[in-house]
C-alpha atoms as one frame of an Amber mdcrd trajectory, in Angstrom:
protein
 -17.328  -0.503   8.145 -20.294  -2.339   9.851 -21.451  -5.731   9.356 -25.349
  -5.285   9.330 -26.565  -8.517   8.263 -28.180 -10.658  10.632 -26.368 -13.698
  12.089 -26.024 -16.712   9.467 -27.235 -14.403   6.680 -24.873 -14.332   3.445
 -23.284 -11.016   2.268 -21.067  -9.977  -0.538 -20.087  -6.664   0.484 -19.611
  -4.062   3.443 -20.260  -0.308   3.170 -19.905   2.804   5.419 -21.869   4.912
   2.717 -18.893   6.413   0.967 -16.855   3.164   0.246 -18.041  -0.407  -0.406
 -15.790  -3.250  -0.232 -16.918  -6.172  -2.316 -15.903  -9.697  -1.611 -15.279
 -12.317  -4.409 -17.193 -15.188  -2.409 -20.243 -14.510  -0.234 -19.472 -14.757
   3.568 -21.640 -15.477   6.438 -22.313 -12.988   9.154 -21.569 -13.912  12.750
 -21.116 -12.368  15.990 -18.225 -12.952  18.626 -18.527 -15.029  20.861 -21.942
 -16.440  20.066 -21.832 -17.487  16.466 -17.959 -17.249  15.974 -16.242 -18.763
  19.079 -13.289 -16.073  19.628 -11.446 -13.056  18.562  -8.421 -11.300  20.180
  -8.376  -8.176  22.097  -6.718  -4.705  22.004  -4.232  -3.763  21.061  -4.186
  -6.642  18.531  -7.530  -5.856  17.584 -10.213  -3.143  17.942 -12.115  -4.927
  20.276 -12.986  -8.838  21.432 -16.568  -9.250  20.366 -16.954  -7.902  16.811
 -19.396  -8.693  14.155 -17.792 -10.727  11.657 -17.999 -12.129   7.946 -16.875
 -15.801   7.921 -16.002 -18.334   5.183 -16.987 -21.287   6.796 -17.074 -24.033
   4.248 -13.161 -24.467   4.570 -12.958 -24.637   0.849 -11.975 -21.058  -0.070
  -8.395 -20.304   0.128  -8.312 -16.822  -1.381 -10.728 -13.901  -1.230 -10.341
 -10.820  -3.164 -11.668  -7.528  -1.402 -12.224  -4.858  -3.856 -12.678  -1.119
  -3.093 -15.243   0.873  -4.910 -13.005   4.148  -4.101  -9.362   3.538  -4.112
  -7.689   4.394  -0.773  -4.335   5.196   0.419  -4.861   3.252   3.912  -6.756
  -0.081   4.108  -7.287  -2.829   6.392  -9.316  -5.459   8.269  -8.707  -7.988
  11.042  -8.686 -11.768  10.275  -8.797 -15.060  12.507  -8.627 -18.711  11.049
 -11.368 -20.989  12.175  -9.066 -23.658  13.710  -5.226 -23.870  14.220  -2.373
 -21.552  13.780  -1.724 -20.552  10.066   0.258 -18.336   7.972  -2.017 -15.738
   6.439  -1.079 -13.371   3.800  -2.824 -10.110   2.222  -1.502  -8.717  -0.954
  -2.300  -4.982  -1.312  -2.878  -4.092  -5.031  -3.280  -1.224  -7.284  -5.099
  -2.571 -10.221  -2.932  -5.820 -11.039  -0.053  -4.275  -9.466   1.012  -5.778
  -6.094   1.920  -2.782  -3.534   3.233  -5.170  -1.004   2.168  -8.415   0.995
   1.734  -8.750   4.664   2.126 -12.284   6.093   1.269 -13.028   9.726   0.913
 -16.268  11.620  -2.488 -16.215  13.185  -3.911 -18.559  15.780  -7.506 -19.501
  15.517  -8.152 -19.274  19.145  -8.514 -15.652  20.212  -5.844 -14.847  17.822
  -7.083 -12.583  15.326  -4.675  -9.925  13.880  -4.893  -6.529  11.786  -3.673
  -6.553   8.239  -3.450  -2.901   7.268  -1.339  -0.954   4.731  -0.718   2.595
   3.779   0.534   3.468   0.207   1.076   6.775  -1.842  -0.297   4.618  -4.505
  -4.024   4.054  -4.069  -5.232   0.705  -2.940  -7.796  -0.840  -5.378  -7.927
  -4.423  -3.960  -6.420  -6.817  -1.455  -6.083 -10.634  -2.127  -6.376 -12.664
   1.164  -4.819 -16.079   1.362  -5.733 -18.482   3.965  -4.717 -22.225   4.059
  -7.630 -24.739   3.520  -6.371 -26.345   6.551  -7.792 -23.398   8.575 -10.996
 -24.487   8.099 -12.373 -21.301   6.926 -11.773 -17.892   8.489 -13.632 -14.749
   9.593 -12.585 -11.103   8.817 -14.011  -7.867  10.805 -13.318  -4.154  11.407
 -12.740  -3.417   7.692 -11.479   0.077   7.646 -10.126   2.620   5.179  -9.605
   6.414   4.714 -11.169   6.827   1.106 -13.417   9.805   1.105 -11.826  11.209
   4.468 -10.531  14.912   4.036  -8.596  15.080   7.381  -6.606  12.152   6.570
  -7.774  10.440  10.042  -9.184   6.908   9.079 -13.104   6.905   8.659 -13.391
   3.865  10.897 -11.607   5.763  13.822  -9.416   2.664  13.906  -7.073   2.984
  17.007  -4.470   0.897  15.317  -4.210   3.071  12.399  -4.204   6.429  14.453
  -1.785   4.877  16.684   0.502   4.076  13.556   0.128   7.648  12.489   1.166
   9.160  15.812   4.086   6.691  15.790   5.228   7.820  12.725   4.882  11.393
  13.605   6.828  10.744  16.739   9.521   8.846  14.753   9.898  11.714  12.619
  10.147  14.319  15.335  12.759  12.150  16.981  14.747  11.865  13.414  14.512
  15.557  13.204  15.838  16.093  16.875  18.642  13.685  16.236  19.635  15.308
  12.980  19.485  18.777  14.753  21.780  17.549  17.514  24.184  15.843  15.060
  24.536  19.181  13.124  25.193  21.272  16.363
């Protein structure tokens, strides 16, 4: 979902037309490397110069992302403003936690993907970043909501790679089982 607001404008959501993701706090649009210093590069992220939405006050430690259309796959990239911190994303369906991803992320060219796939539709994600990070930015919000083919609407290389990896793993397990039964 593109970040369309001009640099330093505040935004409370992003949309791709069929899906809107609303934020529990307003975020400020920035661009890497001009108004947000760094990001990581593939394969850890989609690219190293994304438009980002940043929490720059350093006072928000929790941000809820709410999907207008429940999705079975949802994700985004995150980088803290400074230092290396443990960041977590709790993927939810209503008030029920579907699972939490916790990663250690570096604030200097260390952005990482937080994404999940669930048979139970995801309705929101609670992102938790320590206040000591001095803020954070998120980018490349992606979902499969509204996609008939099952391929992520954002064209996310990471999610497509995961799907291919799972397909390959399934094929290998089927082959292994056939070898075992022979």
